[in-house]
Backbone as JSON Lines, residues from 0, in Angstrom:
{"i":0,"aa":"V","n":[-42.12,41.08,20.12],"ca":[-43.36,40.67,19.52],"c":[-43.87,39.67,20.52]}
{"i":1,"aa":"Q","n":[-45.14,39.76,20.67],"ca":[-46.05,38.5,21.67],"c":[-47.05,38.13,20.95]}
{"i":2,"aa":"L","n":[-47.5,36.99,21.1],"ca":[-48.77,36.31,20.57],"c":[-49.43,35.74,21.72]}
{"i":3,"aa":"Q","n":[-50.77,35.76,21.64],"ca":[-51.57,35.24,22.72],"c":[-52.77,34.42,22.03]}
{"i":4,"aa":"E","n":[-52.92,33.1,22.31],"ca":[-54.03,32.36,21.77],"c":[-55.3,32.61,22.77]}
{"i":5,"aa":"S","n":[-56.64,32.63,22.15],"ca":[-57.72,32.55,22.76],"c":[-58.84,31.72,22.16]}
{"i":6,"aa":"G","n":[-59.45,31.35,23.03],"ca":[-60.82,30.39,22.4],"c":[-61.19,29.42,23.52]}
{"i":7,"aa":"P","n":[-62.23,28.78,23.1],"ca":[-62.93,27.87,23.97],"c":[-61.87,26.58,24.26]}
{"i":8,"aa":"G","n":[-61.87,26.41,25.76],"ca":[-61.12,24.93,26.02],"c":[-61.68,23.68,25.79]}
{"i":9,"aa":"L","n":[-63.12,23.69,25.66],"ca":[-63.7,22.54,25.34],"c":[-64.67,22.57,24.28]}
{"i":10,"aa":"V","n":[-64.6,21.6,23.23],"ca":[-65.24,21.56,22.06],"c":[-65.93,20.07,21.85]}
{"i":11,"aa":"K","n":[-67.25,19.95,21.46],"ca":[-68.02,18.88,21.44],"c":[-67.59,18.18,20.11]}
{"i":12,"aa":"P","n":[-67.3,16.9,20.13],"ca":[-67.2,16.12,18.8],"c":[-68.16,16.51,17.84]}
{"i":13,"aa":"S","n":[-67.62,16.59,16.6],"ca":[-68.3,17.08,15.24],"c":[-68.51,18.64,15.17]}
{"i":14,"aa":"Q","n":[-68.02,19.25,16.18],"ca":[-68.33,20.78,16.14],"c":[-66.93,21.41,15.52]}
{"i":15,"aa":"T","n":[-67.0,22.58,15.34],"ca":[-65.85,23.62,14.86],"c":[-64.91,24.0,16.14]}
{"i":16,"aa":"L","n":[-63.61,23.7,16.03],"ca":[-62.83,24.32,16.94],"c":[-62.35,25.63,16.33]}
{"i":17,"aa":"S","n":[-62.48,26.86,17.14],"ca":[-62.03,28.21,16.62],"c":[-61.28,28.81,17.42]}
{"i":18,"aa":"L","n":[-59.93,29.35,17.17],"ca":[-59.05,29.65,17.84],"c":[-58.57,30.96,17.27]}
{"i":19,"aa":"T","n":[-58.28,32.04,18.02],"ca":[-57.67,33.37,17.59],"c":[-56.46,33.8,18.24]}
{"i":20,"aa":"C","n":[-55.32,34.2,17.45],"ca":[-54.24,34.48,17.92],"c":[-53.82,36.09,17.81]}
{"i":21,"aa":"T","n":[-53.71,36.65,18.84],"ca":[-53.63,38.27,18.89],"c":[-52.17,38.53,18.88]}
{"i":22,"aa":"V","n":[-51.74,39.3,17.9],"ca":[-50.15,39.7,17.98],"c":[-50.04,41.22,18.3]}
{"i":23,"aa":"S","n":[-48.97,41.43,19.28],"ca":[-48.65,42.66,19.33],"c":[-47.15,42.8,19.24]}
{"i":24,"aa":"G","n":[-46.98,44.05,18.88],"ca":[-45.32,44.49,18.87],"c":[-45.0,44.47,17.27]}
{"i":25,"aa":"A","n":[-46.05,43.8,16.49],"ca":[-45.49,43.63,15.06],"c":[-46.78,43.74,14.2]}
{"i":26,"aa":"S","n":[-46.83,44.22,12.93],"ca":[-48.04,43.97,12.1],"c":[-47.98,42.76,11.38]}
{"i":27,"aa":"I","n":[-49.12,42.09,11.43],"ca":[-49.26,40.87,10.84],"c":[-48.94,40.89,9.06]}
{"i":28,"aa":"T","n":[-49.09,42.26,8.71],"ca":[-48.88,42.45,7.4],"c":[-47.47,42.8,6.85]}
{"i":29,"aa":"T","n":[-46.55,42.98,8.09],"ca":[-45.13,43.24,7.49],"c":[-44.43,42.25,6.67]}
{"i":30,"aa":"D","n":[-43.81,42.84,5.77],"ca":[-43.33,41.75,4.67],"c":[-42.45,40.73,5.49]}
{"i":31,"aa":"Y","n":[-42.64,39.48,4.85],"ca":[-41.93,38.45,5.0],"c":[-42.23,37.7,6.6]}
{"i":32,"aa":"F","n":[-43.4,38.02,7.35],"ca":[-43.87,37.43,8.23],"c":[-44.72,36.29,8.01]}
{"i":33,"aa":"Y","n":[-44.38,35.06,8.58],"ca":[-45.28,33.83,8.37],"c":[-46.03,33.68,9.72]}
{"i":34,"aa":"W","n":[-47.05,33.37,9.8],"ca":[-47.8,33.01,11.05],"c":[-48.48,31.65,11.2]}
{"i":35,"aa":"S","n":[-48.07,31.04,11.95],"ca":[-48.51,29.54,11.87],"c":[-49.31,29.21,13.24]}
{"i":36,"aa":"W","n":[-49.94,27.96,12.99],"ca":[-50.87,27.32,14.02],"c":[-49.92,25.77,14.11]}
{"i":37,"aa":"I","n":[-49.83,25.39,15.48],"ca":[-49.14,24.26,15.7],"c":[-49.87,23.52,16.9]}
{"i":38,"aa":"R","n":[-49.94,22.25,17.0],"ca":[-50.41,21.9,18.1],"c":[-49.67,20.54,18.58]}
{"i":39,"aa":"Q","n":[-49.96,20.26,19.87],"ca":[-49.22,19.23,20.55],"c":[-50.18,18.22,21.2]}
{"i":40,"aa":"P","n":[-50.43,17.03,20.69],"ca":[-51.37,16.3,21.46],"c":[-50.6,15.62,22.56]}
{"i":41,"aa":"P","n":[-51.42,15.06,23.8],"ca":[-50.72,14.63,24.87],"c":[-49.92,13.42,24.5]}
{"i":42,"aa":"G","n":[-48.58,13.43,24.87],"ca":[-47.65,12.21,24.86],"c":[-47.27,12.18,23.48]}
{"i":43,"aa":"K","n":[-47.45,13.15,22.67],"ca":[-46.83,13.29,21.31],"c":[-46.06,14.35,20.9]}
{"i":44,"aa":"G","n":[-45.37,14.57,19.95],"ca":[-44.55,15.7,19.55],"c":[-45.48,16.73,18.7]}
{"i":45,"aa":"P","n":[-44.76,17.94,18.47],"ca":[-45.8,19.15,17.91],"c":[-46.16,18.6,16.5]}
{"i":46,"aa":"E","n":[-47.24,19.11,16.08],"ca":[-47.85,18.78,14.78],"c":[-48.24,20.09,14.15]}
{"i":47,"aa":"G","n":[-47.73,20.49,12.89],"ca":[-48.02,21.82,12.16],"c":[-49.43,21.48,11.55]}
{"i":48,"aa":"I","n":[-50.11,22.73,11.65],"ca":[-51.51,22.66,11.28],"c":[-51.52,23.57,9.84]}
{"i":49,"aa":"G","n":[-50.94,24.64,10.01],"ca":[-50.92,25.53,8.82],"c":[-50.43,26.99,9.22]}
{"i":50,"aa":"R","n":[-50.43,27.74,8.01],"ca":[-49.89,29.12,8.19],"c":[-50.55,30.08,7.19]}
{"i":51,"aa":"I","n":[-50.31,31.58,7.7],"ca":[-50.69,32.42,6.82],"c":[-49.71,33.27,6.58]}
{"i":52,"aa":"T","n":[-49.5,33.73,5.43],"ca":[-48.27,34.92,5.46],"c":[-48.82,36.26,5.58]}
{"i":53,"aa":"W","n":[-47.78,37.11,5.25],"ca":[-47.94,38.66,5.57],"c":[-48.99,38.94,4.46]}
{"i":54,"aa":"S","n":[-48.85,38.51,3.29],"ca":[-49.86,38.86,2.07],"c":[-51.12,38.19,2.15]}
{"i":55,"aa":"G","n":[-51.35,37.26,3.19],"ca":[-52.7,36.63,3.15],"c":[-52.68,35.12,2.59]}
{"i":56,"aa":"S","n":[-51.37,34.61,1.86],"ca":[-51.53,33.32,1.43],"c":[-51.59,32.39,2.53]}
{"i":57,"aa":"T","n":[-52.12,31.32,2.15],"ca":[-52.2,30.21,3.33],"c":[-51.55,28.99,2.65]}
{"i":58,"aa":"Y","n":[-51.32,28.14,3.61],"ca":[-50.64,26.66,3.46],"c":[-50.93,25.89,4.69]}
{"i":59,"aa":"Y","n":[-51.65,24.71,4.32],"ca":[-52.02,23.56,5.25],"c":[-51.41,22.31,5.29]}
{"i":60,"aa":"S","n":[-51.06,21.63,6.41],"ca":[-50.7,20.32,6.46],"c":[-51.59,19.48,5.57]}
{"i":61,"aa":"P","n":[-51.06,18.66,4.65],"ca":[-51.95,17.88,3.85],"c":[-52.76,16.86,4.57]}
{"i":62,"aa":"S","n":[-52.29,16.65,5.89],"ca":[-53.22,15.62,6.59],"c":[-54.46,16.34,7.3]}
{"i":63,"aa":"L","n":[-54.44,17.6,7.39],"ca":[-55.52,18.39,8.11],"c":[-56.27,19.37,7.02]}
{"i":64,"aa":"K","n":[-55.65,19.48,5.95],"ca":[-56.13,20.42,4.9],"c":[-57.71,20.63,4.64]}
{"i":65,"aa":"S","n":[-58.29,19.21,4.66],"ca":[-59.48,19.19,4.34],"c":[-60.52,19.81,5.53]}
{"i":66,"aa":"R","n":[-60.08,19.93,6.79],"ca":[-60.71,20.47,7.75],"c":[-60.24,21.71,8.24]}
{"i":67,"aa":"T","n":[-59.33,22.43,7.59],"ca":[-58.62,23.47,8.32],"c":[-58.93,24.8,7.37]}
{"i":68,"aa":"S","n":[-59.12,25.93,8.15],"ca":[-59.11,27.17,7.45],"c":[-58.36,28.19,8.47]}
{"i":69,"aa":"I","n":[-57.62,28.93,7.92],"ca":[-56.56,30.09,8.71],"c":[-57.0,31.25,7.76]}
{"i":70,"aa":"S","n":[-57.38,32.37,8.59],"ca":[-57.66,33.71,8.09],"c":[-57.11,34.6,8.99]}
{"i":71,"aa":"R","n":[-57.36,35.94,8.6],"ca":[-56.75,36.88,9.37],"c":[-57.83,38.18,9.59]}
{"i":72,"aa":"D","n":[-57.51,39.01,10.45],"ca":[-58.15,40.33,10.74],"c":[-57.34,41.33,10.88]}
{"i":73,"aa":"T","n":[-56.9,41.97,9.71],"ca":[-55.74,42.87,9.93],"c":[-56.06,44.11,10.78]}
{"i":74,"aa":"S","n":[-57.42,44.54,10.58],"ca":[-57.8,45.64,11.71],"c":[-57.56,45.38,13.22]}
{"i":75,"aa":"K","n":[-57.57,44.15,13.49],"ca":[-57.28,43.68,14.91],"c":[-56.07,43.16,15.13]}
{"i":76,"aa":"N","n":[-55.15,43.0,14.16],"ca":[-53.87,42.23,14.21],"c":[-54.0,40.95,14.72]}
{"i":77,"aa":"Q","n":[-55.02,40.12,14.1],"ca":[-55.13,38.84,14.56],"c":[-55.11,37.91,13.51]}
{"i":78,"aa":"F","n":[-54.87,36.51,13.67],"ca":[-55.15,35.53,12.86],"c":[-55.89,34.25,13.53]}
{"i":79,"aa":"T","n":[-56.76,33.66,12.47],"ca":[-57.67,32.76,13.37],"c":[-57.48,31.28,12.66]}
{"i":80,"aa":"L","n":[-57.7,30.44,13.82],"ca":[-57.98,28.99,13.0],"c":[-59.19,28.26,13.34]}
{"i":81,"aa":"Q","n":[-59.64,27.52,12.31],"ca":[-60.75,26.92,12.32],"c":[-60.68,25.49,11.86]}
{"i":82,"aa":"L","n":[-61.03,24.47,12.76],"ca":[-60.79,23.28,12.29],"c":[-62.21,22.46,12.73]}
{"i":83,"aa":"N","n":[-62.71,21.95,11.39],"ca":[-64.29,21.55,11.41],"c":[-64.07,20.12,11.82]}
{"i":84,"aa":"S","n":[-65.28,19.54,11.99],"ca":[-65.6,18.13,12.49],"c":[-64.5,17.44,13.29]}
{"i":85,"aa":"V","n":[-64.44,18.08,14.54],"ca":[-63.2,17.61,15.37],"c":[-63.67,16.24,15.98]}
{"i":86,"aa":"T","n":[-62.75,15.81,16.52],"ca":[-62.85,14.36,17.17],"c":[-61.92,14.61,18.38]}
{"i":87,"aa":"P","n":[-62.07,13.47,19.32],"ca":[-61.18,13.45,20.49],"c":[-59.69,13.37,20.09]}
{"i":88,"aa":"E","n":[-59.42,12.85,18.98],"ca":[-58.09,13.11,18.45],"c":[-57.51,14.33,18.21]}
{"i":89,"aa":"D","n":[-58.33,15.47,18.23],"ca":[-57.96,16.81,17.96],"c":[-57.76,17.49,19.26]}
{"i":90,"aa":"T","n":[-57.73,16.66,20.59],"ca":[-57.35,17.19,21.71],"c":[-55.79,17.34,21.71]}
{"i":91,"aa":"A","n":[-55.42,18.7,22.12],"ca":[-54.18,19.03,22.18],"c":[-53.99,20.45,22.76]}
{"i":92,"aa":"V","n":[-52.72,20.82,23.14],"ca":[-52.32,22.12,23.37],"c":[-51.96,23.02,21.89]}
{"i":93,"aa":"Y","n":[-52.78,23.96,21.68],"ca":[-52.91,24.41,20.39],"c":[-51.81,26.0,20.59]}
{"i":94,"aa":"Y","n":[-50.89,26.07,19.83],"ca":[-50.0,27.29,19.69],"c":[-49.93,28.07,18.53]}
{"i":95,"aa":"C","n":[-49.86,29.39,18.68],"ca":[-49.59,30.17,17.34],"c":[-48.02,30.71,17.45]}
{"i":96,"aa":"A","n":[-47.52,30.73,16.34],"ca":[-46.25,31.2,16.13],"c":[-45.86,32.07,15.06]}
{"i":97,"aa":"G","n":[-44.85,33.04,15.08],"ca":[-44.51,33.77,14.07],"c":[-42.95,33.75,13.84]}
{"i":98,"aa":"Y","n":[-42.67,33.82,12.54],"ca":[-41.3,34.02,11.88],"c":[-41.27,35.01,10.95]}
{"i":99,"aa":"R","n":[-40.06,35.78,11.03],"ca":[-39.85,36.71,9.84],"c":[-38.6,36.33,9.16]}
{"i":100,"aa":"G","n":[-38.64,36.06,7.95],"ca":[-37.48,35.75,6.92],"c":[-37.94,35.28,5.8]}
{"i":101,"aa":"S","n":[-36.91,34.95,4.96],"ca":[-37.05,34.29,3.56],"c":[-37.51,32.89,3.5]}
{"i":102,"aa":"F","n":[-37.04,32.11,4.54],"ca":[-37.39,30.79,4.56],"c":[-37.88,30.22,5.95]}
{"i":103,"aa":"P","n":[-39.14,30.23,5.91],"ca":[-39.79,29.74,7.11],"c":[-39.41,28.33,7.62]}
{"i":104,"aa":"P","n":[-39.58,28.03,8.95],"ca":[-39.13,26.78,9.25],"c":[-40.22,25.62,8.72]}
{"i":105,"aa":"E","n":[-39.71,24.51,9.12],"ca":[-40.73,23.29,8.87],"c":[-42.06,23.52,9.66]}
{"i":106,"aa":"L","n":[-43.14,23.21,9.34],"ca":[-44.48,23.74,9.65],"c":[-44.6,23.22,11.32]}
{"i":107,"aa":"G","n":[-44.12,22.17,11.59],"ca":[-44.2,21.48,13.03],"c":[-43.18,21.99,13.79]}
{"i":108,"aa":"S","n":[-42.17,22.68,13.49],"ca":[-41.26,23.13,14.29],"c":[-41.49,24.43,15.17]}
{"i":109,"aa":"L","n":[-42.04,24.31,16.25],"ca":[-42.64,25.56,16.96],"c":[-41.43,26.47,17.46]}
{"i":110,"aa":"Y","n":[-40.53,25.63,17.95],"ca":[-39.34,26.43,18.55],"c":[-38.41,27.03,17.64]}
{"i":111,"aa":"D","n":[-38.51,26.75,16.22],"ca":[-37.69,27.36,15.2],"c":[-38.28,28.61,14.56]}
{"i":112,"aa":"N","n":[-39.41,28.93,15.27],"ca":[-40.12,30.33,14.85],"c":[-39.37,31.14,15.9]}
{"i":113,"aa":"D","n":[-39.59,32.62,15.6],"ca":[-38.99,33.5,16.23],"c":[-39.82,33.79,17.43]}
{"i":114,"aa":"Y","n":[-41.12,33.61,17.44],"ca":[-41.98,34.04,18.36],"c":[-43.1,32.89,18.5]}
{"i":115,"aa":"W","n":[-43.53,32.69,19.88],"ca":[-44.61,31.87,19.84],"c":[-45.29,32.22,21.33]}
{"i":116,"aa":"G","n":[-46.75,31.92,21.22],"ca":[-47.58,31.99,22.26],"c":[-47.26,30.92,23.52]}
{"i":117,"aa":"Q","n":[-48.09,31.07,24.62],"ca":[-47.87,30.1,25.75],"c":[-48.78,28.99,25.5]}
{"i":118,"aa":"G","n":[-49.65,28.91,24.4],"ca":[-50.26,27.72,24.19],"c":[-51.72,27.55,24.77]}
{"i":119,"aa":"T","n":[-52.69,27.13,24.3],"ca":[-53.9,26.65,25.09],"c":[-54.56,25.47,24.61]}
{"i":120,"aa":"Q","n":[-54.87,24.95,26.02],"ca":[-55.37,23.45,25.9],"c":[-56.74,23.51,25.37]}
{"i":121,"aa":"V","n":[-57.0,22.68,24.36],"ca":[-58.29,22.41,23.77],"c":[-58.48,20.88,23.93]}
{"i":122,"aa":"T","n":[-59.84,20.72,24.56],"ca":[-60.18,19.29,24.71],"c":[-61.29,18.94,24.02]}
{"i":123,"aa":"V","n":[-61.27,18.06,23.17],"ca":[-62.52,17.65,22.51],"c":[-63.16,16.38,23.23]}
{"i":124,"aa":"S","n":[-64.67,16.7,23.52],"ca":[-65.15,15.75,24.48],"c":[-66.47,16.15,24.56]}
{"i":125,"aa":"S","n":[-67.45,15.14,24.65],"ca":[-68.83,15.47,24.73],"c":[-69.36,15.52,26.14]}
């Protein structure tokens, strides 16, 4: 299974950050798959953003919930992150990750997932 993040590397403050994760080697609708977004700001540890399940249910980090939306396009086998009203504090490397099982890992634990992308740098700056 491979995951690949894509999207703009530079976003202006107050705008919406939008990233897509394209999954190959597995269907995002296969039972018990959890698909997550995680980010790592410079000099800090990983931070969980949210996830979408094989059935389309979503869960968001309480600290980001008011600004976050995760959706999916099953026809393209992709899931998407939208983060609204970004500030320079949202500058980070953004990762998508996948886990299959009954008990998904803690949201911010990138490497406890079964699969993850290489990450994409997003900078918020005017």
